Each structure stands twice: as structure tokens, then as C-alpha cells.
C-alpha positions as CSV (number, residue, x, y, z in Angstrom):
1,M,-33.4,-3.2,-20.9
2,A,-31.8,-6.6,-21.1
3,E,-30.4,-7.7,-24.3
4,D,-30.8,-10.6,-25.3
5,F,-27.7,-13.4,-25.7
6,S,-27.0,-16.1,-28.3
7,S,-26.2,-19.7,-26.7
8,K,-22.6,-18.5,-28.6
9,D,-22.5,-15.4,-26.5
10,W,-23.2,-17.0,-23.8
11,F,-20.8,-19.4,-24.2
12,E,-18.2,-17.0,-25.0
13,N,-19.2,-15.0,-21.8
14,F,-19.0,-18.5,-19.7
15,Q,-15.7,-19.1,-21.1
16,K,-14.7,-16.0,-20.7
17,M,-15.1,-16.0,-16.8
18,W,-13.6,-20.0,-16.7
19,N,-10.9,-19.3,-18.5
20,P,-9.7,-16.0,-18.6
21,M,-6.2,-17.2,-20.6
22,N,-8.7,-18.5,-23.2
23,F,-6.8,-22.0,-23.2
24,P,-9.0,-24.6,-24.4
25,L,-11.1,-26.6,-21.9
26,P,-11.2,-30.2,-23.9
27,G,-12.7,-32.3,-21.5
28,M,-15.6,-29.9,-20.1
29,F,-18.1,-29.7,-23.2
30,Q,-16.1,-32.0,-26.0
31,P,-14.8,-35.3,-24.4
32,T,-11.5,-36.1,-26.2
33,M,-11.6,-39.2,-27.9
34,D,-8.4,-39.9,-28.8
35,I,-6.1,-42.5,-26.4
36,G,-2.8,-40.9,-27.6
37,E,-4.6,-37.3,-26.7
38,I,-5.5,-38.6,-23.6
39,E,-2.0,-40.4,-22.5
40,N,-0.4,-36.8,-23.5
41,K,-2.2,-34.9,-21.2
42,I,-1.8,-37.1,-18.6
43,A,1.8,-37.0,-18.2
44,E,1.9,-33.3,-18.7
45,L,-0.9,-33.3,-15.9
46,K,2.2,-36.2,-13.9
47,A,4.9,-33.9,-14.8
48,V,3.4,-30.5,-13.4
49,E,2.2,-32.3,-10.6
50,N,6.3,-33.9,-9.8
51,W,7.0,-29.7,-10.5
52,L,4.6,-28.7,-8.1
53,R,6.0,-31.4,-5.8
54,M,9.2,-30.4,-5.7
55,N,8.2,-26.7,-5.0
56,L,6.1,-27.7,-1.9
57,G,9.3,-29.4,-1.3
58,F,11.5,-26.2,-1.4
59,L,8.9,-24.6,0.3
60,E,8.6,-26.5,3.3
61,M,12.7,-26.4,3.5
62,T,12.6,-22.4,3.2
63,V,9.9,-22.4,5.7
64,K,11.4,-24.8,8.2
65,T,14.7,-22.7,7.9
66,L,13.2,-19.5,8.3
67,E,11.5,-21.0,11.7
68,M,14.8,-21.9,12.7
69,Q,16.9,-19.0,11.9
70,K,13.9,-17.0,14.2
71,S,14.2,-19.3,17.0
72,A,18.3,-18.7,17.3
73,M,17.9,-14.9,17.0
74,Q,14.6,-15.0,19.6
75,A,17.4,-16.7,21.9
76,L,20.2,-14.5,21.5
77,H,17.7,-11.4,22.4
78,E,16.5,-13.2,25.3
79,S,20.1,-14.7,26.6
80,A,21.7,-10.4,25.8
81,K,18.1,-9.2,27.6
82,K,19.0,-11.3,31.2
83,P,21.1,-8.9,34.0
84,G,23.2,-11.3,35.2
85,D,24.8,-12.0,32.3
86,K,26.5,-8.9,31.3
87,K,30.0,-8.6,32.5
88,P,30.9,-5.8,34.9
89,S,32.8,-2.6,33.2
90,G,35.8,-1.6,34.2
91,G,35.0,1.8,36.1
92,G,37.7,2.1,38.8
93,K,41.5,1.8,38.0
94,S,43.7,-0.4,39.8
95,G,46.5,0.7,41.0
């Protein structure tokens, strides 16, 4: 049989599903009314945004570096495969 859930149990299950780390969700059900708290939250989120942008820059730089490394390695392998580029080996003795 199905169990009867109270509204508190339903809210707790909903919060566990959407917020497994159990961080407070102030804007979801209770809007914050303190302007100072909102300003602090904006500043925190802007700091996180800047940190993410910086990490994105590092990530893009790493990808480009690896792409350049791949291109260089491919060029080396292709030049090594060309049959006319090899030096003739000194099989016969001159004398």
C-alpha cells in the first residue's frame, strides 16, 4: 500500500532530490527580504562567475595546446613515413 506523506515529508523529499548536499535554498520558497543579504549573494555569485571564466580560459588554452601538440606529432609521423626522405644506408664499403 502507498504510504501517506505529510507536506513536511514531501518537502524534505523534494529538497533531497533538488539539493542533495542540503544547501539552503532561500530564493526558492522564501524570498530574501534583506537588501544587504541580496547584495552579498550577488557579490558571491560574481566571484564564482569570475572564477569559472578564469578556469574556462585555462581549459581553452590547454585544449589549444594539446591540439597544437597533436598537429606537430602528426606532421612528424607523416614526414617519417615518406619513402623518399630516408638517407641511403652505407651498405657498401668504398675503398
